VEXDREN-302794 format. One record per residue (C-alpha): residue in one letter; x, y, z. Coordinates in steps of 0.05 Angstrom, whole numbers. Each point is the difference from the previous one (the first is absolute). Example, Ala and Ser with C-alpha at 12.3 -4.5 7.8 and 13.67 -1.06 7.14 Angstrom:
ATOM r     px     py     pz
ATOM A    246    -90    156
ATOM S     27     69    -13
! end
This chain:
ATOM r     px     py     pz
ATOM M   -488   -703    674
ATOM I     58     45    -22
ATOM E    -51     54    -19
ATOM W    -28      0     72
ATOM V     69      5     30
ATOM G     18     56    -48
ATOM V    -63     39     17
ATOM A     13     -9     75
ATOM I     73     22     -5
ATOM G    -18     58    -47
ATOM G    -55     22     49
ATOM M     49      1     58
ATOM F     49     43    -38
ATOM G    -55     45    -28
ATOM A    -29     13     69
ATOM C     68     14     30
ATOM T     19     46    -57
ATOM R    -65     39      8
ATOM F     10      6     75
ATOM F     72     26    -10
ATOM I    -18     50    -55
ATOM T    -62     25     38
ATOM N     43     14     62
ATOM Q     53     35    -41
ATOM I    -49     44    -37
ATOM N    -43     17     61
ATOM A     63     22     37
ATOM R     13     52    -55
ATOM F    -69     26    -18
ATOM K    -56     31     41
ATOM K    -64    -40      4
ATOM S    -49     46    -35
ATOM F      4    -42    -64
ATOM P     12    -76      3
ATOM V     65      4    -40
ATOM A     25    -69     19
ATOM T    -61    -40    -21
ATOM F     -7     42    -63
ATOM L     72    -13    -22
ATOM I     -3    -73     19
ATOM N    -65    -12    -39
ATOM I     26     38    -61
ATOM T     66    -37     -2
ATOM G    -37    -65     12
ATOM A    -46     14    -60
ATOM F     61     14    -42
ATOM L     36    -63     22
ATOM L    -61    -44    -10
ATOM G    -10     28    -71
ATOM Y     74    -14    -14
ATOM V      0    -70     29
ATOM Y    -62    -24    -36
ATOM A     23     30    -66
ATOM A     67    -35      8
ATOM A    -35    -65     16
ATOM R    -41     -2    -64
ATOM P      8    -63    -43
ATOM N     68     -6    -34
ATOM N     33     39     56
ATOM L     50    -26     49
ATOM V    -39      7     66
ATOM D    -27    -66     26
ATOM Y    -72     -2     25
ATOM W     20    -17     72
ATOM L     48     60      2
ATOM R    -54     46    -28
ATOM S    -47    -24     55
ATOM A     54      8     53
ATOM I     14     72    -21
ATOM G    -69     22    -23
ATOM I    -45    -34     51
ATOM G     49     -9     57
ATOM F     48     60      1
ATOM I    -42     53    -35
ATOM G    -65    -24     32
ATOM A     30      8     69
ATOM Y     38     64    -18
ATOM T    -62     38    -24
ATOM T    -63     10     39
ATOM F    -71     18    -19
ATOM S    -25     -3     72
ATOM T     50     52     24
ATOM W    -18     45    -59
ATOM M    -73     -3     19
ATOM F     13      8     75
ATOM E     44     61    -11
ATOM S    -53     30    -46
ATOM A    -53    -10     53
ATOM T     46     31     52
ATOM L      9     61    -43
ATOM R    -76      5     -7
ATOM D     -7     -6     75
ATOM R     49     57      9
ATOM R    -41     40    -49
ATOM A     58      3    -49
ATOM V    -47    -15    -57
ATOM K     41     35    -54
ATOM T     62    -40     21
ATOM M    -41    -64      1
ATOM V    -27     11    -70
ATOM A     69     19    -25
ATOM Y     30    -63     31
ATOM L    -54    -46    -29
ATOM L      3     30    -70
ATOM A     76      6     -2
ATOM S      7    -72     23
ATOM L    -47    -24    -55
ATOM V     29     42    -57
ATOM V     73     -7     18
ATOM G     -9    -73     18
ATOM L    -31    -16    -67
ATOM F     55     39    -35
ATOM G     53    -37     40
ATOM A    -29    -68    -18
ATOM W     -3     21    -74
ATOM V     72     25      0
ATOM G     23    -63     35
ATOM S    -35    -45    -50
ATOM R     32     38    -58
ATOM L     72     -6     24
! end
């Protein structure tokens, strides 16, 4: 039961953090490239890599806390659906080069972020 409560609380904080950061970034950058979702997904990949590496056996992170942070907070903080929707919107606006750059950069930098996080 503690795991379910941890995931729910983590999800609430992850969603609120994402909402706050998205608003802050969107207020500072023009909308031609989805900077907010890109940065959120990259930092989320890094954090998830870090959390799961820290939670390996013989480490000090309990399973319920790993679930609360990894599934709850980071799961709500990052978003695949927004990444896909923004990519489709770029396609609809005929910004195909930007769309391809966004998709590829998200994949490459996201994988790198998860790798760096897991190595720390």
